[in-house]
PyMOL Python script that loads the backbone (N, CA, C, O; Angstrom):
from pymol import cmd

cmd.read_pdbstr("""\
ATOM      1  N   MET A   1     -22.583  28.509  -9.322  1.00  0.00           N
ATOM      2  CA  MET A   1     -22.000  27.562  -8.386  1.00  0.00           C
ATOM      3  C   MET A   1     -21.853  28.186  -7.000  1.00  0.00           C
ATOM      4  O   MET A   1     -22.136  27.527  -6.000  1.00  0.00           O
ATOM      5  N   ARG A   2     -21.421  29.431  -6.922  1.00  0.00           N
ATOM      6  CA  ARG A   2     -21.256  30.099  -5.623  1.00  0.00           C
ATOM      7  C   ARG A   2     -22.580  30.196  -4.877  1.00  0.00           C
ATOM      8  O   ARG A   2     -22.616  30.040  -3.657  1.00  0.00           O
ATOM      9  N   ALA A   3     -23.665  30.452  -5.595  1.00  0.00           N
ATOM     10  CA  ALA A   3     -24.973  30.540  -4.946  1.00  0.00           C
ATOM     11  C   ALA A   3     -25.351  29.206  -4.319  1.00  0.00           C
ATOM     12  O   ALA A   3     -25.884  29.165  -3.211  1.00  0.00           O
ATOM     13  N   ALA A   4     -25.076  28.128  -5.021  1.00  0.00           N
ATOM     14  CA  ALA A   4     -25.379  26.800  -4.488  1.00  0.00           C
ATOM     15  C   ALA A   4     -24.518  26.495  -3.266  1.00  0.00           C
ATOM     16  O   ALA A   4     -25.004  25.905  -2.301  1.00  0.00           O
ATOM     17  N   GLU A   5     -23.252  26.889  -3.296  1.00  0.00           N
ATOM     18  CA  GLU A   5     -22.374  26.670  -2.149  1.00  0.00           C
ATOM     19  C   GLU A   5     -22.886  27.405  -0.929  1.00  0.00           C
ATOM     20  O   GLU A   5     -22.844  26.873   0.180  1.00  0.00           O
ATOM     21  N   GLY A   6     -23.374  28.639  -1.122  1.00  0.00           N
ATOM     22  CA  GLY A   6     -23.917  29.406  -0.013  1.00  0.00           C
ATOM     23  C   GLY A   6     -25.141  28.746   0.582  1.00  0.00           C
ATOM     24  O   GLY A   6     -25.327  28.765   1.799  1.00  0.00           O
ATOM     25  N   THR A   7     -25.968  28.169  -0.251  1.00  0.00           N
ATOM     26  CA  THR A   7     -27.175  27.488   0.210  1.00  0.00           C
ATOM     27  C   THR A   7     -26.815  26.227   0.982  1.00  0.00           C
ATOM     28  O   THR A   7     -27.379  25.965   2.045  1.00  0.00           O
ATOM     29  N   ILE A   8     -25.897  25.460   0.464  1.00  0.00           N
ATOM     30  CA  ILE A   8     -25.514  24.187   1.078  1.00  0.00           C
ATOM     31  C   ILE A   8     -24.703  24.393   2.355  1.00  0.00           C
ATOM     32  O   ILE A   8     -24.832  23.609   3.296  1.00  0.00           O
ATOM     33  N   SER A   9     -23.877  25.428   2.406  1.00  0.00           N
ATOM     34  CA  SER A   9     -22.976  25.604   3.541  1.00  0.00           C
ATOM     35  C   SER A   9     -23.713  25.807   4.858  1.00  0.00           C
ATOM     36  O   SER A   9     -23.149  25.531   5.917  1.00  0.00           O
ATOM     37  N   GLY A  10     -24.944  26.276   4.823  1.00  0.00           N
ATOM     38  CA  GLY A  10     -25.714  26.464   6.047  1.00  0.00           C
ATOM     39  C   GLY A  10     -26.154  25.164   6.695  1.00  0.00           C
ATOM     40  O   GLY A  10     -26.678  25.172   7.809  1.00  0.00           O
ATOM     41  N   TYR A  11     -25.949  24.060   6.015  1.00  0.00           N
ATOM     42  CA  TYR A  11     -26.367  22.747   6.515  1.00  0.00           C
ATOM     43  C   TYR A  11     -25.163  21.830   6.704  1.00  0.00           C
ATOM     44  O   TYR A  11     -25.217  20.653   6.347  1.00  0.00           O
ATOM     45  N   GLY A  12     -24.094  22.354   7.256  1.00  0.00           N
ATOM     46  CA  GLY A  12     -22.839  21.618   7.378  1.00  0.00           C
ATOM     47  C   GLY A  12     -22.966  20.258   8.025  1.00  0.00           C
ATOM     48  O   GLY A  12     -22.474  19.267   7.485  1.00  0.00           O
ATOM     49  N   TRP A  13     -23.619  20.193   9.177  1.00  0.00           N
ATOM     50  CA  TRP A  13     -23.744  18.912   9.879  1.00  0.00           C
ATOM     51  C   TRP A  13     -24.615  17.951   9.094  1.00  0.00           C
ATOM     52  O   TRP A  13     -24.360  16.747   9.084  1.00  0.00           O
ATOM     53  N   LEU A  14     -25.647  18.476   8.431  1.00  0.00           N
ATOM     54  CA  LEU A  14     -26.527  17.619   7.630  1.00  0.00           C
ATOM     55  C   LEU A  14     -25.780  17.071   6.417  1.00  0.00           C
ATOM     56  O   LEU A  14     -25.950  15.909   6.050  1.00  0.00           O
ATOM     57  N   ASN A  15     -24.948  17.916   5.792  1.00  0.00           N
ATOM     58  CA  ASN A  15     -24.130  17.453   4.677  1.00  0.00           C
ATOM     59  C   ASN A  15     -23.197  16.334   5.117  1.00  0.00           C
ATOM     60  O   ASN A  15     -22.970  15.380   4.373  1.00  0.00           O
ATOM     61  N   SER A  16     -22.661  16.452   6.318  1.00  0.00           N
ATOM     62  CA  SER A  16     -21.781  15.406   6.841  1.00  0.00           C
ATOM     63  C   SER A  16     -22.532  14.089   6.983  1.00  0.00           C
ATOM     64  O   SER A  16     -22.000  13.029   6.654  1.00  0.00           O
ATOM     65  N   LEU A  17     -23.768  14.155   7.472  1.00  0.00           N
ATOM     66  CA  LEU A  17     -24.555  12.924   7.619  1.00  0.00           C
ATOM     67  C   LEU A  17     -24.855  12.292   6.268  1.00  0.00           C
ATOM     68  O   LEU A  17     -24.786  11.072   6.122  1.00  0.00           O
ATOM     69  N   TYR A  18     -25.187  13.118   5.281  1.00  0.00           N
ATOM     70  CA  TYR A  18     -25.448  12.597   3.942  1.00  0.00           C
ATOM     71  C   TYR A  18     -24.175  11.985   3.338  1.00  0.00           C
ATOM     72  O   TYR A  18     -24.240  10.944   2.683  1.00  0.00           O
ATOM     73  N   ASP A  19     -23.023  12.626   3.557  1.00  0.00           N
ATOM     74  CA  ASP A  19     -21.760  12.071   3.047  1.00  0.00           C
ATOM     75  C   ASP A  19     -21.463  10.717   3.679  1.00  0.00           C
ATOM     76  O   ASP A  19     -21.035   9.786   2.997  1.00  0.00           O
ATOM     77  N   ILE A  20     -21.690  10.614   4.981  1.00  0.00           N
ATOM     78  CA  ILE A  20     -21.460   9.339   5.665  1.00  0.00           C
ATOM     79  C   ILE A  20     -22.436   8.285   5.141  1.00  0.00           C
ATOM     80  O   ILE A  20     -22.056   7.134   4.926  1.00  0.00           O
ATOM     81  N   ALA A  21     -23.683   8.678   4.939  1.00  0.00           N
ATOM     82  CA  ALA A  21     -24.680   7.734   4.423  1.00  0.00           C
ATOM     83  C   ALA A  21     -24.271   7.223   3.047  1.00  0.00           C
ATOM     84  O   ALA A  21     -24.467   6.048   2.738  1.00  0.00           O
ATOM     85  N   LYS A  22     -23.701   8.106   2.213  1.00  0.00           N
ATOM     86  CA  LYS A  22     -23.270   7.689   0.871  1.00  0.00           C
ATOM     87  C   LYS A  22     -22.163   6.643   0.926  1.00  0.00           C
ATOM     88  O   LYS A  22     -22.072   5.798   0.037  1.00  0.00           O
ATOM     89  N   THR A  23     -21.321   6.687   1.958  1.00  0.00           N
ATOM     90  CA  THR A  23     -20.249   5.690   2.048  1.00  0.00           C
ATOM     91  C   THR A  23     -20.804   4.316   2.382  1.00  0.00           C
ATOM     92  O   THR A  23     -20.223   3.299   2.004  1.00  0.00           O
ATOM     93  N   GLY A  24     -21.942   4.284   3.100  1.00  0.00           N
ATOM     94  CA  GLY A  24     -22.551   3.016   3.470  1.00  0.00           C
ATOM     95  C   GLY A  24     -21.890   2.330   4.644  1.00  0.00           C
ATOM     96  O   GLY A  24     -22.219   1.186   4.957  1.00  0.00           O
ATOM     97  N   ILE A  25     -20.969   3.003   5.295  1.00  0.00           N
ATOM     98  CA  ILE A  25     -20.197   2.371   6.363  1.00  0.00           C
ATOM     99  C   ILE A  25     -21.056   1.966   7.565  1.00  0.00           C
ATOM    100  O   ILE A  25     -20.743   0.985   8.239  1.00  0.00           O
ATOM    101  N   PHE A  26     -22.122   2.701   7.839  1.00  0.00           N
ATOM    102  CA  PHE A  26     -22.975   2.388   8.982  1.00  0.00           C
ATOM    103  C   PHE A  26     -24.326   1.790   8.575  1.00  0.00           C
ATOM    104  O   PHE A  26     -25.213   1.648   9.416  1.00  0.00           O
ATOM    105  N   THR A  27     -24.489   1.444   7.314  1.00  0.00           N
ATOM    106  CA  THR A  27     -25.784   0.983   6.825  1.00  0.00           C
ATOM    107  C   THR A  27     -26.188  -0.340   7.481  1.00  0.00           C
ATOM    108  O   THR A  27     -25.443  -1.320   7.475  1.00  0.00           O
ATOM    109  N   LEU A  28     -27.383  -0.326   8.039  1.00  0.00           N
ATOM    110  CA  LEU A  28     -27.962  -1.508   8.679  1.00  0.00           C
ATOM    111  C   LEU A  28     -28.868  -2.228   7.679  1.00  0.00           C
ATOM    112  O   LEU A  28     -29.436  -1.584   6.796  1.00  0.00           O
ATOM    113  N   PRO A  29     -29.013  -3.536   7.798  1.00  0.00           N
ATOM    114  CA  PRO A  29     -29.775  -4.313   6.806  1.00  0.00           C
ATOM    115  C   PRO A  29     -31.221  -3.860   6.588  1.00  0.00           C
ATOM    116  O   PRO A  29     -31.713  -3.898   5.461  1.00  0.00           O
ATOM    117  N   ILE A  30     -31.897  -3.440   7.638  1.00  0.00           N
ATOM    118  CA  ILE A  30     -33.320  -3.121   7.478  1.00  0.00           C
ATOM    119  C   ILE A  30     -33.606  -1.620   7.442  1.00  0.00           C
ATOM    120  O   ILE A  30     -34.765  -1.212   7.518  1.00  0.00           O
ATOM    121  N   HIS A  31     -32.562  -0.791   7.327  1.00  0.00           N
ATOM    122  CA  HIS A  31     -32.734   0.658   7.324  1.00  0.00           C
ATOM    123  C   HIS A  31     -32.064   1.280   6.098  1.00  0.00           C
ATOM    124  O   HIS A  31     -31.155   0.698   5.505  1.00  0.00           O
ATOM    125  N   SER A  32     -32.524   2.451   5.741  1.00  0.00           N
ATOM    126  CA  SER A  32     -31.875   3.196   4.661  1.00  0.00           C
ATOM    127  C   SER A  32     -30.506   3.676   5.156  1.00  0.00           C
ATOM    128  O   SER A  32     -30.276   3.741   6.364  1.00  0.00           O
ATOM    129  N   PRO A  33     -29.601   4.010   4.238  1.00  0.00           N
ATOM    130  CA  PRO A  33     -28.289   4.502   4.677  1.00  0.00           C
ATOM    131  C   PRO A  33     -28.381   5.723   5.595  1.00  0.00           C
ATOM    132  O   PRO A  33     -27.680   5.790   6.604  1.00  0.00           O
ATOM    133  N   LEU A  34     -29.237   6.685   5.256  1.00  0.00           N
ATOM    134  CA  LEU A  34     -29.350   7.883   6.087  1.00  0.00           C
ATOM    135  C   LEU A  34     -29.948   7.555   7.455  1.00  0.00           C
ATOM    136  O   LEU A  34     -29.451   8.032   8.475  1.00  0.00           O
ATOM    137  N   ASN A  35     -30.981   6.767   7.486  1.00  0.00           N
ATOM    138  CA  ASN A  35     -31.585   6.386   8.767  1.00  0.00           C
ATOM    139  C   ASN A  35     -30.590   5.593   9.607  1.00  0.00           C
ATOM    140  O   ASN A  35     -30.572   5.722  10.831  1.00  0.00           O
ATOM    141  N   SER A  36     -29.773   4.783   8.969  1.00  0.00           N
ATOM    142  CA  SER A  36     -28.756   4.016   9.693  1.00  0.00           C
ATOM    143  C   SER A  36     -27.767   4.940  10.382  1.00  0.00           C
ATOM    144  O   SER A  36     -27.386   4.708  11.529  1.00  0.00           O
ATOM    145  N   VAL A  37     -27.352   5.993   9.680  1.00  0.00           N
ATOM    146  CA  VAL A  37     -26.424   6.954  10.288  1.00  0.00           C
ATOM    147  C   VAL A  37     -27.093   7.642  11.474  1.00  0.00           C
ATOM    148  O   VAL A  37     -26.467   7.836  12.516  1.00  0.00           O
ATOM    149  N   LEU A  38     -28.349   8.005  11.319  1.00  0.00           N
ATOM    150  CA  LEU A  38     -29.075   8.663  12.405  1.00  0.00           C
ATOM    151  C   LEU A  38     -29.231   7.752  13.617  1.00  0.00           C
ATOM    152  O   LEU A  38     -29.308   8.238  14.746  1.00  0.00           O
ATOM    153  N   LEU A  39     -29.277   6.449  13.403  1.00  0.00           N
ATOM    154  CA  LEU A  39     -29.409   5.484  14.495  1.00  0.00           C
ATOM    155  C   LEU A  39     -28.072   5.104  15.125  1.00  0.00           C
ATOM    156  O   LEU A  39     -28.039   4.503  16.199  1.00  0.00           O
ATOM    157  N   THR A  40     -26.980   5.450  14.468  1.00  0.00           N
ATOM    158  CA  THR A  40     -25.647   5.096  14.961  1.00  0.00           C
ATOM    159  C   THR A  40     -25.282   5.994  16.143  1.00  0.00           C
ATOM    160  O   THR A  40     -25.655   7.166  16.190  1.00  0.00           O
ATOM    161  N   ASP A  41     -24.551   5.424  17.086  1.00  0.00           N
ATOM    162  CA  ASP A  41     -24.072   6.164  18.237  1.00  0.00           C
ATOM    163  C   ASP A  41     -23.286   7.397  17.780  1.00  0.00           C
ATOM    164  O   ASP A  41     -22.414   7.292  16.918  1.00  0.00           O
ATOM    165  N   LEU A  42     -23.589   8.548  18.348  1.00  0.00           N
ATOM    166  CA  LEU A  42     -22.956   9.805  17.945  1.00  0.00           C
ATOM    167  C   LEU A  42     -21.441   9.740  18.063  1.00  0.00           C
ATOM    168  O   LEU A  42     -20.731  10.274  17.211  1.00  0.00           O
ATOM    169  N   TYR A  43     -20.942   9.098  19.101  1.00  0.00           N
ATOM    170  CA  TYR A  43     -19.493   8.968  19.295  1.00  0.00           C
ATOM    171  C   TYR A  43     -18.847   8.256  18.108  1.00  0.00           C
ATOM    172  O   TYR A  43     -17.778   8.662  17.652  1.00  0.00           O
ATOM    173  N   GLU A  44     -19.484   7.201  17.606  1.00  0.00           N
ATOM    174  CA  GLU A  44     -18.951   6.472  16.456  1.00  0.00           C
ATOM    175  C   GLU A  44     -18.926   7.355  15.211  1.00  0.00           C
ATOM    176  O   GLU A  44     -17.960   7.332  14.448  1.00  0.00           O
ATOM    177  N   VAL A  45     -19.987   8.132  15.007  1.00  0.00           N
ATOM    178  CA  VAL A  45     -20.060   9.017  13.848  1.00  0.00           C
ATOM    179  C   VAL A  45     -18.982  10.086  13.939  1.00  0.00           C
ATOM    180  O   VAL A  45     -18.287  10.350  12.957  1.00  0.00           O
ATOM    181  N   LEU A  46     -18.834  10.702  15.099  1.00  0.00           N
ATOM    182  CA  LEU A  46     -17.822  11.747  15.263  1.00  0.00           C
ATOM    183  C   LEU A  46     -16.408  11.186  15.156  1.00  0.00           C
ATOM    184  O   LEU A  46     -15.515  11.851  14.630  1.00  0.00           O
ATOM    185  N   THR A  47     -16.201   9.975  15.647  1.00  0.00           N
ATOM    186  CA  THR A  47     -14.895   9.331  15.504  1.00  0.00           C
ATOM    187  C   THR A  47     -14.572   9.098  14.032  1.00  0.00           C
ATOM    188  O   THR A  47     -13.445   9.328  13.594  1.00  0.00           O
ATOM    189  N   TYR A  48     -15.557   8.644  13.276  1.00  0.00           N
ATOM    190  CA  TYR A  48     -15.354   8.434  11.840  1.00  0.00           C
ATOM    191  C   TYR A  48     -15.038   9.750  11.143  1.00  0.00           C
ATOM    192  O   TYR A  48     -14.134   9.805  10.309  1.00  0.00           O
ATOM    193  N   LEU A  49     -15.769  10.809  11.474  1.00  0.00           N
ATOM    194  CA  LEU A  49     -15.511  12.113  10.856  1.00  0.00           C
ATOM    195  C   LEU A  49     -14.118  12.625  11.211  1.00  0.00           C
ATOM    196  O   LEU A  49     -13.445  13.214  10.365  1.00  0.00           O
ATOM    197  N   SER A  50     -13.680  12.410  12.440  1.00  0.00           N
ATOM    198  CA  SER A  50     -12.335  12.822  12.849  1.00  0.00           C
ATOM    199  C   SER A  50     -11.278  12.061  12.072  1.00  0.00           C
ATOM    200  O   SER A  50     -10.296  12.643  11.611  1.00  0.00           O
ATOM    201  N   TRP A  51     -11.478  10.758  11.927  1.00  0.00           N
ATOM    202  CA  TRP A  51     -10.532   9.941  11.167  1.00  0.00           C
ATOM    203  C   TRP A  51     -10.477  10.390   9.706  1.00  0.00           C
ATOM    204  O   TRP A  51      -9.401  10.492   9.115  1.00  0.00           O
ATOM    205  N   LYS A  52     -11.646  10.652   9.138  1.00  0.00           N
ATOM    206  CA  LYS A  52     -11.712  11.079   7.739  1.00  0.00           C
ATOM    207  C   LYS A  52     -10.980  12.414   7.557  1.00  0.00           C
ATOM    208  O   LYS A  52     -10.248  12.595   6.584  1.00  0.00           O
ATOM    209  N   ASN A  53     -11.177  13.338   8.488  1.00  0.00           N
ATOM    210  CA  ASN A  53     -10.512  14.631   8.422  1.00  0.00           C
ATOM    211  C   ASN A  53      -8.994  14.472   8.563  1.00  0.00           C
ATOM    212  O   ASN A  53      -8.233  15.110   7.836  1.00  0.00           O
ATOM    213  N   ALA A  54      -8.561  13.635   9.485  1.00  0.00           N
ATOM    214  CA  ALA A  54      -7.124  13.408   9.675  1.00  0.00           C
ATOM    215  C   ALA A  54      -6.503  12.797   8.424  1.00  0.00           C
ATOM    216  O   ALA A  54      -5.379  13.143   8.063  1.00  0.00           O
ATOM    217  N   THR A  55      -7.209  11.908   7.771  1.00  0.00           N
ATOM    218  CA  THR A  55      -6.717  11.291   6.541  1.00  0.00           C
ATOM    219  C   THR A  55      -6.552  12.322   5.438  1.00  0.00           C
ATOM    220  O   THR A  55      -5.549  12.316   4.725  1.00  0.00           O
ATOM    221  N   VAL A  56      -7.523  13.199   5.295  1.00  0.00           N
ATOM    222  CA  VAL A  56      -7.449  14.253   4.281  1.00  0.00           C
ATOM    223  C   VAL A  56      -6.279  15.184   4.568  1.00  0.00           C
ATOM    224  O   VAL A  56      -5.545  15.556   3.653  1.00  0.00           O
ATOM    225  N   GLN A  57      -6.099  15.563   5.824  1.00  0.00           N
ATOM    226  CA  GLN A  57      -4.994  16.452   6.192  1.00  0.00           C
ATOM    227  C   GLN A  57      -3.642  15.783   5.930  1.00  0.00           C
ATOM    228  O   GLN A  57      -2.724  16.426   5.422  1.00  0.00           O
ATOM    229  N   TYR A  58      -3.516  14.515   6.268  1.00  0.00           N
ATOM    230  CA  TYR A  58      -2.276  13.775   6.018  1.00  0.00           C
ATOM    231  C   TYR A  58      -1.968  13.735   4.533  1.00  0.00           C
ATOM    232  O   TYR A  58      -0.836  13.996   4.124  1.00  0.00           O
ATOM    233  N   GLU A  59      -2.968  13.409   3.721  1.00  0.00           N
ATOM    234  CA  GLU A  59      -2.751  13.339   2.276  1.00  0.00           C
ATOM    235  C   GLU A  59      -2.366  14.691   1.695  1.00  0.00           C
ATOM    236  O   GLU A  59      -1.549  14.762   0.778  1.00  0.00           O
ATOM    237  N   LYS A  60      -2.949  15.768   2.224  1.00  0.00           N
ATOM    238  CA  LYS A  60      -2.610  17.112   1.754  1.00  0.00           C
ATOM    239  C   LYS A  60      -1.152  17.433   2.056  1.00  0.00           C
ATOM    240  O   LYS A  60      -0.423  17.915   1.188  1.00  0.00           O
ATOM    241  N   ILE A  61      -0.729  17.164   3.292  1.00  0.00           N
ATOM    242  CA  ILE A  61       0.660  17.418   3.678  1.00  0.00           C
ATOM    243  C   ILE A  61       1.601  16.548   2.859  1.00  0.00           C
ATOM    244  O   ILE A  61       2.635  17.020   2.387  1.00  0.00           O
ATOM    245  N   TYR A  62       1.249  15.287   2.690  1.00  0.00           N
ATOM    246  CA  TYR A  62       2.080  14.359   1.913  1.00  0.00           C
ATOM    247  C   TYR A  62       2.231  14.851   0.469  1.00  0.00           C
ATOM    248  O   TYR A  62       3.335  14.856  -0.076  1.00  0.00           O
ATOM    249  N   ASN A  63       1.134  15.258  -0.137  1.00  0.00           N
ATOM    250  CA  ASN A  63       1.178  15.754  -1.522  1.00  0.00           C
ATOM    251  C   ASN A  63       1.979  17.049  -1.629  1.00  0.00           C
ATOM    252  O   ASN A  63       2.707  17.251  -2.601  1.00  0.00           O
ATOM    253  N   ASP A  64       1.847  17.933  -0.629  1.00  0.00           N
ATOM    254  CA  ASP A  64       2.630  19.173  -0.626  1.00  0.00           C
ATOM    255  C   ASP A  64       4.128  18.874  -0.544  1.00  0.00           C
ATOM    256  O   ASP A  64       4.930  19.509  -1.228  1.00  0.00           O
ATOM    257  N   LEU A  65       4.496  17.915   0.285  1.00  0.00           N
ATOM    258  CA  LEU A  65       5.907  17.549   0.414  1.00  0.00           C
ATOM    259  C   LEU A  65       6.450  16.929  -0.862  1.00  0.00           C
ATOM    260  O   LEU A  65       7.610  17.151  -1.212  1.00  0.00           O
ATOM    261  N   ASN A  66       5.630  16.157  -1.561  1.00  0.00           N
ATOM    262  CA  ASN A  66       6.073  15.528  -2.806  1.00  0.00           C
ATOM    263  C   ASN A  66       6.229  16.528  -3.940  1.00  0.00           C
ATOM    264  O   ASN A  66       6.978  16.279  -4.884  1.00  0.00           O
ATOM    265  N   LYS A  67       5.534  17.653  -3.862  1.00  0.00           N
ATOM    266  CA  LYS A  67       5.655  18.679  -4.884  1.00  0.00           C
ATOM    267  C   LYS A  67       6.966  19.439  -4.784  1.00  0.00           C
ATOM    268  O   LYS A  67       7.433  20.008  -5.771  1.00  0.00           O
ATOM    269  N   LYS A  68       7.569  19.451  -3.589  1.00  0.00           N
ATOM    270  CA  LYS A  68       8.811  20.218  -3.370  1.00  0.00           C
ATOM    271  C   LYS A  68      10.004  19.485  -3.872  1.00  0.00           C
ATOM    272  O   LYS A  68      11.125  19.984  -3.769  1.00  0.00           O
TER     273      LYS A  68
END
""", "prot")
cmd.dss("prot")
cmd.show_as("cartoon", "prot")
cmd.util.cbc("prot")
cmd.orient("prot")
């Protein structure tokens, strides 16, 4: 598993695009999910990634507080 993580970690931005494509949030009717993400305005993609990161951080803090 560690070897696979090392291989994948070198493609951080590409992994992010694939993760966004899997959600289907930017999927256009005549394009594949990945191509749709590539065609989406970069600002929109980065805004979505920022929101997703903030949500994860909030949930982590919330869960930590509930454990105490």
